[in-house]
C-alpha positions, 0 to 999 in steps of 0.5 A, a space after each residue: 562501482 557496482 553493476 550497471 542496470 545493463 547487467 541485471 540478470 532477471 529470473 524470467 521464469 517468475 515474470 513469465 508465470 505471473 504474466 500468464 496468470 494475469 492473462 488467465 484471470 483477466 477482467 474488466 472492472 467496469 462490469 465487475 461489481 454491482 454498485 448499489 445506489 446507497 451503502 447504509 451508514 449504520 453498517 460497518 464499512 471497514 473491519 472494526 479491528 482495522 480502524 485507527 481507534 482500535 486497541 485505544 481508550 477512545 474505542 471504548 469512549 465512543 458509541 457504536 454508531 460513531 464507530 460505524 460512521 468512522 468506519 465509513 470515513 476511514 474506508 474512504 481514506 484507505 481507498 483515497 490512499 490507494 488512489 494516490 499511491 496507485 497514480 505515483 507507482 504507475 508514473 514510476 513503472 511507466 518511466 522504466 517500461 522498456 528502458 535500459 535494464 528493464 527489458 525483461 520484466 517489461 511484459 509483466 509491467 504491461 499487465 501491472 500498469 493495466 491492472 493498477 489502472 483498473 484498481 485505481 478506477 474502482 477505488 475512485 468510483 467507491 470514494 466518489 459514489 459513497 463519500 462524495 470525494 477523494 481525500 487529498 494526498 496528505 503524505 509528505 514526499 520523502 526525498 531519496 537523495 539518490 544520485 544514481 539511476 539504479 539506486 533510485 530504481 531500487 528505492 522506487 521499487 521498494 516503496 511500491 512493494 511496502 505500499 502494496 504489502 500494507 494495503 494487502 494486509 487490509 484487503 485480505 482482512 476485509 475481503 473475507 469479513 462478512 460484517 461488511 457489505 458484499 461490494 466492499 468484500 468483493 472490491 477488496 478480494 479482487 484487489 488482493 488476488 491481483 496484488 498477490 501477483 504484483 507482490 511476487 513480482 515486486 519482491 523479485 525486482 527488489 531482491 535483484 536490484 538490491 543484490 546489485 547495490 551490495 558493493 555500496 559502502 556500509 554507511 550508504 546501505 544504512 542510509 537506504 535502510 533508514 529511508 525505508 523505515 521512514 517511508 513505512 512510518 509515513 505510510 502507517 501515519 497516513 491511515 490517521 486522517 483528521 478529515 475522516 475524524 471530522 466527517 465522522 463527527 468526532 470533536 477535535 480531529 487533529 487532537 484525536 490523531 495525535 493521541 491515537 499516534 501516541 497510543 501504546 496499543 497501536 504500536 502492536 497493530 502497526 507491526 502486524 500491518 507491516 510484518 510480512 514486508 518487514 520480515 522480507 526486507 530483513 531476510 534479504 539484508 535490505 533493512 538493517 536492525 534498528 540501532 539501539 538507543 
């Protein structure tokens, strides 16, 4: 047996500080951005180094006009992933706010929920205004097989943290990329600033929930680690959307996706995308080293 949710000892100073920062930096998204009627297709909509074709033979085989069209649709895919990811994390956090074990961080959760709702709104606005649609969610749900509420809560917050840290890697790059339209820069930077607080809070939650799970048997801990690695792989693979390749005018979009996912050059970028969260999970003994073949 391990500690029940009632026994969780939160570091309240962390949540109080993050909540105060959120209140200090409060804004409404509805008047925050200038939404132009049109964004030029001949400009970059995403940093070229973040495109799914970067560091592959395909990057050299297609012309710049096609790459810029792809940057448009991969940006729509990226923001669509945010819409779907935010909706799912909001559902899970709302289920736990003011519930047994989560009384202390609930004030932080209130700020988190409000800010994430704002993020979902402006990402959806961007997709609908400039792409005419939000791409469907293609991520296959991963059943956690958790049979305990505290274990399930740990996996929920670990998934949220992984998703936010991956997204923030893109936000930080695009928020400072002057090749991009000011709206795109601003939207990514605003999201990064908010996510820096959410990530700090998420790390504290994940660290504490995992600490209370350590009495679990080694095979259960290994299963949790393997599950989180599968989730990271699923999130990375969601960046490769055949609908985006098709909308960019690239023939054989499903084959393009298969070729890109198998390209050796992409492995290095995947590691960079999740470097910070991988380091955190390893340092806290949440991820185990992958078993050698």
